C-alpha angles and dihedrals in degrees: 000000000000116000111009093121143000113247098218117212098336094132095071116115131217114029097010124109093260135040137225126236137192120270129234122275106254122241117251121253090242090058090217098115126062123242126225111226124172089343093308124113108226117202128201119256105216092202092057090045089056090053092061119105112269093244091056093047091050093047091046091217147070115227108229128195118204133169105230128229111034106128133243091015099050134357142141119269089236137008110276091012129119102215110107127219135162140101095296093047092049091048090050092052090049091050091047092051092049092048095043096239136097118260098215111200122207123181112244129171108257098238090054098050101089094043089050091053090048089051092053095246092121135024097210144000124223104182113123088275117175112236105231134160095248092058091044088069090073106020137030122231134218102199116222108163144009124226138181138144118327133191122234121196137176118277110286092022095249093190091053093232111182104156138018092262088062086071089071110114094014136106109257125189123208137162111260120256095015135124086249094060089047089051091055092049091049089056090066097089091044091053091050092047090051091049093244130137126273119268115246099221114201115190124199134188095240135033090233087060090059090053091051092049089053097045092047094051097248089117133035094212141003125217118212135140110304097237089054091046092051093048093047092049089051098047111026108103088351088299096310101103106060142021129210119231105227108196107192089211091059103041097168094030134277115311088007122189131184124270115211145191103243113221129189112260086226088069109053091152089059091051091053094046093049090049092051093045091049091052089053091051090049092049097047094046099247092114091053091051091055092050091048091052088064098036094247105113088132093069093056127117130216095212130042101230131185125230094348097160115163099202 
């Protein structure tokens, strides 16, 4: 749900609340050698390669815009470095390997991504971008995940939180002026209707502050985007600091919407090829391995859809 919040300094390695991991090895422009992504060897499908637009086949690469960092989707391998890693990067390398071209990532500020695609600077964007109807006017989307609000709790889930209504009567931390803070406020009437206590909403300037409030015991839960919550639960303290609440009724998070790979409308064949390649990666399990690497299996999809906005 890009951008419902800013994730603060979660990309820092070492003693920070999250950790950094190595990225995938990119596919070669010739498409003749496999790429290793999330422990899976991805081979090129010659038929899909032939379906690419001629200009992409001749260039041997797809130019990709991505706003780095935005963990766990995209981040730098180390603070101050330039090598990119993350879910979106790994997925891009797997798609490139399957299509037999390089997916060449370049950092680009988020608000400038769509205009840059329109100007022909990039072919696609893979940057946790919400597929919505306004953006569909100028780009096409291949949808690869869904994400909404998630609930982060301390290790062992001492308050036994299972659903959003279990937040009633508890202290809940959220970053100020985000969809997550709004989500907690909107729970108020539901708590009253269910005869439960009022939520004590605590808002903080940065997402990292909400994590600190939770880990220090000032809050009973923190609400952040579900992909971020899953990644933090997996990596903070080597997975021993937080747990993710996984409500089966809200697989991708509460109020979830699709995230899509944005593709230039000048390249409809590229959209179709990416959609077909993504479906292959879903079917053969590679996609699931990538999600598991970042602790976000719950935001996965079973079908690679196109322009599936819910707004």
